[in-house]
C-alpha positions in Angstrom: 0.0 0.0 0.0 1.3 3.5 -0.9 0.0 6.0 1.6 0.2 9.7 0.8 -0.3 11.9 3.9 -1.3 15.5 3.0 -1.5 18.5 5.3 -3.6 21.3 3.6 -2.8 25.0 3.2 -3.1 27.1 6.3 -4.7 30.6 5.7 -2.8 33.8 6.5 -3.7 34.4 10.2 -1.9 35.5 13.3 -1.0 31.9 14.0 0.4 31.1 10.6 3.4 33.5 11.2 3.7 33.6 7.4 5.4 37.0 7.2 8.3 36.0 9.4 9.4 33.1 7.1 11.6 35.3 4.8 13.6 36.5 7.8 14.4 33.0 9.1 14.7 31.2 5.7 11.9 28.7 6.6 8.7 27.8 4.8 6.3 27.1 7.7 6.1 27.6 11.5 5.4 24.0 12.6 5.4 20.5 11.1 2.1 18.4 10.9 2.7 16.5 14.1 -0.6 14.6 13.9 0.2 13.2 10.4 3.7 12.3 11.4 2.4 10.4 14.3 -0.3 8.7 12.3 2.4 7.7 9.8 4.2 5.8 12.6 0.9 4.0 13.3 0.5 2.7 9.8 1.8 -0.8 8.9 5.6 -0.7 8.5 5.4 -2.5 5.2 3.5 0.4 3.7 5.3 3.0 1.5 4.7 6.5 2.9 5.1 10.0 1.7 4.0 13.3 3.3 3.2 16.5 1.5 2.7 19.6 3.7 1.1 22.1 1.2 2.4 24.9 3.4 5.9 23.9 2.4 5.6 22.5 -1.1 2.8 22.1 -3.7 0.8 18.9 -4.0 1.5 17.6 -7.5 -0.5 15.3 -9.8 2.6 13.0 -9.7 2.2 12.8 -5.9 -1.4 11.8 -6.2 -0.8 9.4 -9.1 1.8 7.5 -6.9 -0.6 7.0 -4.0 -3.1 4.1 -3.4 -4.6 6.0 -0.5 -4.6 9.7 0.5 -4.8 10.5 4.2 -5.7 14.1 5.1 -5.6 15.8 8.5 -6.8 19.3 9.1 -7.9 21.9 11.7 -11.2 23.7 11.2 -9.5 26.7 9.7 -8.0 24.5 7.0 -11.4 23.4 5.7 -11.0 25.1 2.2 -7.5 23.6 1.7 -8.7 20.1 2.8 -11.6 20.2 0.4 -9.3 21.1 -2.5 -6.9 18.3 -1.7 -9.7 15.7 -1.4 -11.5 16.8 -4.6 -8.2 16.3 -6.5 -7.7 12.9 -5.0 -11.2 11.8 -5.7 -11.0 13.0 -9.3 -8.0 10.7 -9.7 -9.8 7.8 -8.2 -7.9 7.6 -5.0 -9.3 6.3 -1.7 -9.6 9.3 0.7 -9.2 8.9 4.5 -9.7 11.9 6.8 -9.1 12.6 10.4 -8.4 15.4 12.8 -10.3 18.3 14.4 -12.0 19.6 11.2 -13.5 16.2 10.4 -14.5 15.4 14.0 -16.2 18.8 14.2 -18.0 18.9 10.9 -17.9 15.5 9.0 -21.0 16.6 7.1 -18.9 19.4 5.4 -16.8 16.9 3.5 -18.3 14.9 0.6 -15.1 13.5 -0.9 -14.1 11.3 2.0 -14.3 7.5 1.8 -13.4 6.8 5.4 -13.5 9.1 8.5 -11.1 8.3 11.3 -12.5 10.5 14.0 -11.6 11.2 17.6 -8.2 9.9 18.8 -6.2 7.8 16.3 -4.8 5.4 18.9 -8.3 4.0 19.3 -10.0 4.4 15.9 -7.1 3.9 13.4 -6.4 0.3 14.3 -10.1 -0.5 13.8 -9.9 0.9 10.3 -6.7 -1.0 9.5 -8.2 -4.3 10.7 -11.2 -3.8 8.5 -9.1 -2.7 5.6 -7.1 -5.9 5.8 -10.3 -7.9 5.9 -11.7 -6.0 2.9 -14.6 -4.5 4.9 -13.6 -0.9 5.8 -16.5 1.2 7.1 -17.3 4.8 6.2 -16.9 6.1 9.8 -14.8 5.2 12.8 -15.5 7.0 16.1 -15.0 6.2 19.7 -15.4 8.1 23.0 -12.6 6.2 24.5 -9.7 8.2 25.9 -6.6 6.1 25.0 -3.5 5.7 27.0 -0.9 7.8 25.1 2.0 6.0 26.7 1.9 3.7 23.7 1.8 6.5 21.1 4.8 6.0 18.7 7.6 8.4 17.9 6.6 10.5 14.9 8.2 9.6 11.6 10.5 12.6 11.3 12.1 11.2 8.2 9.0 12.1 6.2 9.8 15.8 6.4 12.8 18.1 6.0 13.1 19.8 9.4 14.9 22.8 7.8 11.6 23.8 6.2 10.2 24.7 9.7 10.9 27.3 12.3 10.2 24.9 15.2 9.7 21.2 15.7 6.8 19.9 17.7 6.1 17.1 20.3 3.2 16.3 22.5 3.5 15.5 26.2 -0.2 15.3 27.4 -3.8 15.5 26.3 -6.7 16.9 28.3 -7.2 19.8 30.6 -8.6 19.9 34.2 -10.5 23.1 33.6 -13.7 23.4 31.7 -14.0 26.9 30.1 -17.3 27.3 28.4 -15.9 28.2 25.0 -13.1 25.8 24.8 -13.1 22.7 22.6 -10.3 20.9 24.4 -12.4 19.0 26.9 -14.7 17.9 24.0 -11.7 16.5 22.1 -9.5 15.2 24.9 -11.4 15.2 28.1 -10.7 16.8 31.5 -8.3 14.2 32.9 -4.9 15.0 31.6 -3.2 11.9 30.2 0.6 12.2 30.1 3.6 10.4 28.6 6.3 9.0 30.9 9.6 10.9 31.2 11.4 8.0 29.4 8.9 8.2 26.5 9.3 11.9 26.2 13.1 11.8 26.4 13.0 9.1 23.7 11.0 11.4 21.4 13.4 14.3 22.1 16.4 12.1 21.5 15.0 11.1 18.1 14.9 14.8 17.2 18.4 15.4 18.6 19.7 12.4 16.6 18.1 13.7 13.4 20.3 16.8 13.8 17.6 19.3 15.0 18.8 22.2 17.1 16.5 25.1 18.1 12.9 25.6 19.2 10.6 22.7 20.1 6.9 23.4 20.6 5.3 21.1 23.2 1.8 21.4 21.7 -0.3 20.5 24.8 -3.3 22.7 25.4 -2.3 22.8 29.1 1.2 21.5 29.7 0.8 21.8 33.5 -2.6 20.0 33.7 -1.0 17.3 35.9 1.5 19.3 38.0 3.0 16.4 39.9 3.7 14.4 36.7 5.0 17.4 34.8 7.5 18.3 37.6 8.9 14.7 37.4 9.3 15.0 33.7 10.9 18.5 34.0 13.5 17.3 36.5 14.6 14.7 34.0 14.5 17.1 31.1 16.6 19.7 32.9 19.4 17.2 33.3 19.0 15.9 29.8 19.3 19.4 28.4 22.4 20.2 30.5 24.2 17.0 29.4 23.8 18.1 25.8 24.6 21.8 26.2 20.9 22.8 25.8 20.2 21.9 22.2 16.5 22.9 22.4 14.5 25.9 23.5 11.0 25.0 24.5 7.7 26.8 24.3 4.2 25.5 25.3 0.7 26.4 26.4 -0.3 26.5 30.1 -2.9 27.8 32.5 -2.4 31.0 34.5 -1.9 29.1 37.7 1.6 28.4 36.5 2.5 31.8 38.2 1.5 30.4 41.6 4.1 27.6 41.6 7.6 29.0 42.0 9.1 25.5 41.9 7.4 24.7 38.6 8.6 27.9 37.0 12.1 27.3 38.1 12.0 23.8 36.6 10.7 25.1 33.3 13.3 27.8 33.2 16.1 25.3 34.1 14.9 23.0 31.3 15.2 26.0 28.8 11.6 27.0 28.3 11.5 30.5 26.9 7.9 31.0 25.9 4.5 30.1 27.3 1.1 30.8 25.9 -1.6 31.6 28.4 -5.4 31.9 27.9 -5.7 35.3 29.7 -9.0 36.1 27.8 -10.2 39.4 29.4 -9.6 41.9 32.2 -13.3 41.6 33.1 -13.9 39.4 36.1 -17.6 39.3 35.2 -16.8 37.9 31.8 -14.3 35.4 33.3 -17.0 34.2 35.7 -19.4 33.9 32.8 -17.2 31.6 30.7 -16.1 29.5 33.7 -12.5 30.7 33.7 -12.4 30.6 37.5 -8.7 30.0 37.7 -8.2 33.4 36.1 -10.6 35.1 38.4 -8.6 34.0 41.4 -5.4 35.5 40.0 -3.8 38.9 39.9 -3.3 38.7 36.2 -0.8 41.5 35.8 1.3 40.1 38.6 1.1 36.6 37.1 2.4 37.8 33.8 5.2 39.8 35.4 6.2 36.8 37.6 6.5 34.5 34.6 8.5 37.1 32.7 10.9 37.4 35.7 11.4 33.6 35.4 12.8 34.0 31.9 9.6 33.0 30.0 7.9 35.3 27.6 4.1 35.2 27.9 2.1 35.0 24.7 -1.5 35.7 25.5 -4.9 34.8 24.2 -7.6 37.4 24.5 -11.3 37.3 23.6 -14.0 39.9 23.1 -17.7 39.2 22.6 -18.8 37.6 25.9 -22.4 38.2 26.9 -21.2 40.3 29.8 -19.0 42.5 27.7 -20.2 46.0 27.0 -18.8 48.5 24.5 -16.3 49.6 27.2 -14.5 46.2 26.9 -12.5 47.3 23.9 -10.7 50.2 25.6 -10.3 47.9 28.7 -8.6 45.3 26.6 -6.3 47.8 25.0 -5.2 49.3 28.3 -4.9 45.9 29.9 -2.7 44.4 27.1 -0.5 47.5 27.1 -0.2 47.5 30.9 0.8 43.9 31.3 3.3 43.9 28.4 2.1 40.8 26.6 3.7 41.6 23.2 2.2 38.6 21.3 -1.4 39.3 22.1 -3.7 37.0 20.1 -7.0 38.9 20.3 -10.0 37.2 18.8 -13.8 37.4 18.6 -15.6 34.7 20.6 -16.4 31.6 18.6 -19.0 29.0 19.4 -17.1 25.8 18.6 -19.1 22.6 18.1 -20.3 20.7 21.1 -18.7 23.0 23.6 -20.8 24.2 26.6 -21.1 27.6 24.9 -22.3 26.0 21.7 -25.0 24.0 23.6 -26.1 27.1 25.5 -26.4 29.3 22.4 -28.2 26.6 20.6 -30.7 26.3 23.4 -31.1 30.1 23.3 -31.6 30.1 19.5 -28.5 32.3 19.0 -26.4 30.0 16.8 -26.1 31.3 13.2 -24.0 28.6 11.7 -20.7 26.7 12.0 -17.5 28.2 13.3 -14.8 28.5 10.7 -11.9 28.3 13.1 -10.7 31.8 12.3 -11.4 34.1 15.3 -10.2 37.2 13.5 -13.1 36.8 11.0 -16.1 39.1 11.2 -18.3 36.2 10.1 -19.8 35.6 13.5 -21.6 32.3 14.1 -23.7 33.5 17.0 -25.9 36.5 17.9 -23.8 38.7 20.4 -25.6 40.6 23.2 -23.9 43.9 22.3 -24.8 43.7 18.7 -22.9 42.4 15.7 -21.6 45.7 14.3 -20.6 47.1 17.6 -18.6 43.9 18.4 -16.9 43.9 15.0 -16.1 47.6 15.0 -14.7 47.4 18.6 -12.7 44.4 17.8 -11.1 46.0 14.8 -10.3 49.1 16.9 -8.4 46.8 19.4 -6.3 45.2 16.6 -5.6 48.6 14.9 -4.4 50.0 18.2 -2.3 47.2 19.7 -0.6 46.3 16.5 0.3 49.9 15.5 4.0 50.3 15.7 3.8 52.8 18.5 1.7 50.5 20.8 3.6 47.4 19.8 7.0 48.7 20.6 5.7 50.3 23.8 4.7 46.7 24.9 8.1 45.4 24.0 9.7 47.9 26.3 7.2 47.1 29.1 8.0 43.4 28.6 11.8 43.9 28.7 11.6 45.9 31.9 10.5 42.8 33.8 12.1 40.1 31.6 15.0 38.1 33.1 16.7 36.4 30.1 17.6 32.8 31.2 17.6 31.0 27.8 20.7 28.8 27.3 22.3 27.4 24.2 24.3 28.7 21.3 23.2 31.5 19.0 22.3 29.8 15.7 23.1 31.1 12.3 19.5 31.7 11.3 19.1 34.1 14.2 22.1 36.1 12.9 20.6 36.1 9.4 17.2 37.2 10.8 19.0 40.2 12.5 20.7 41.2 9.4 17.6 41.0 7.3 15.6 43.0 9.9 18.2 45.8 9.7 17.0 46.5 6.2 13.4 45.4 6.1 12.5 47.0 9.4 15.3 49.4 10.2 15.2 51.1 6.8 12.0 50.2 4.9 9.4 49.9 7.7 7.5 52.8 9.2 8.5 51.3 12.5 12.2 52.1 11.8 12.6 54.7 14.5 11.1 52.5 17.2 13.2 49.6 15.9 16.5 51.4 16.3 15.5 52.8 19.6 14.7 49.3 20.8 18.0 47.8 19.6 20.1 50.6 21.1 18.3 50.5 24.4 18.4 46.8 24.7 22.1 46.7 23.8 22.8 49.2 26.6 20.6 47.9 29.3 19.9 44.1 28.7 22.2 42.7 26.1 21.2 39.1 26.7 17.7 40.1 25.5 18.8 41.3 22.0 17.8 38.1 20.2 14.3 38.3 21.8 14.0 42.0 21.0 14.9 41.3 17.3 12.5 38.4 17.2 9.7 40.5 18.6 10.4 43.3 16.1 10.1 40.8 13.2 6.9 39.4 14.7 5.5 42.9 14.8 5.8 43.2 11.1 3.8 40.0 10.7 1.1 41.1 13.1 0.9 44.5 11.4 0.4 42.9 8.0 -2.2 40.5 9.2 -4.0 43.3 11.0 -4.1 45.4 7.8 -5.6 42.5 5.9 -8.3 42.0 8.5 -9.1 45.7 8.6 -9.2 45.9 4.8 -11.8 43.1 4.7 -14.1 44.8 7.1 -17.0 47.0 6.2 -16.8 50.5 7.6 -13.3 50.1 9.0 -10.8 52.1 7.1 -7.3 50.6 6.6 -5.9 54.0 7.5 -7.3 53.7 11.0 -4.2 51.6 12.0 -2.1 54.6 11.0 -3.5 56.9 13.6 -4.0 54.5 16.5 -3.2 55.8 20.0 -2.1 53.4 22.8 -4.3 53.0 25.8 -1.8 51.8 28.3 0.4 54.8 29.2 0.6 55.7 32.8 
């Protein structure tokens, strides 16, 4: 059997990081970890190829080679997935599909022969058994939460790691919290399931042996969901890293209660974690209570962010507008809050009602659902009726983006972040970081309208916090990406002039 695994095109969003690729001479941010893992679950005798459309085009020759085409996608990749499957079907290929997009909306995809839904450790073996028997079914689904201690090491040989900014691994699935809008509990449950330290170190050793050096994204939705187990792993990881002179820099996602555990933060810093994404969501305690984000209500959020920065980890933050409790004052509150806490990478989105979440069920019962979520939370195509009114929400949201991603406000946040940041990252400066700096000197330092802020940042950082220069340069480059995506979002919006971003005023001074 010749199996062609295809990862569809990812649209230009904040999360694509498309506009930083020329600076780092890479083609995509992250590899398709799910497909690489599924490839390792397929029979060893099968021939396997992987095409990541974000890296290289899917050719007719690729499709002609294959007996079976396996596609995995997130909801935001629906259009790309449909294109791939239509081409495969036109060439008479068996199409197999799995992943979040297909589990959420299987009815959207007509060109699929077999759906492998939910978690592949449970459903893929059932399909393979039936395929061998010549009786494969159209749909395989299971509510079972598999033990991921048996999940195999991804087949890294199917990709060229040099195409990517970061490699990716998974430590756990599931989250102990149950935020109303979040789809993680629907997909992976509330009891975090983790891999053993030996298993994780084996996966990391496979990356190390492949020659990879640089950033590794631990893709868990809440890396610290099981604090006791994660500390045991981090103790081993700290020593493993030190023995190899810190070949990897890690980033991950966690809940805000990370800031309450000094020992956990020290372990992460010692293991060379340099970034952590937090679902901060909103400065409104009422809205946090509404969505069930009780762990955030109990925290002093500015203090939490500052504490994590002081432990050498840059906080990337998720923020949401559009909760029922939000009024039109929320937009200025979000601007001031984001500027004040110094979260430079602030991923602000409009609330989405993802399928089968508690929010989705509530809005459905209230007859407020308008359709299916498209996975792009910067899109004005709302799939529910907001309390404050659609146009007020969209206009306010665009004002937030236009403000926080204007060069003035963005560089102000970088400076706020650097005041509290204690650089602890270890390891050697890699060549691509030097190249990124040199390219930024021209693209940002000369051609960009942020050039004055850029040079001020470099000079100030060189004089006051030299170890933070690589981070400052990276954030400057990221700022260009965020500005370009923001302009695209604004240009696509009715009644919001693209020039608005040119005159934005920060709301966080003082």
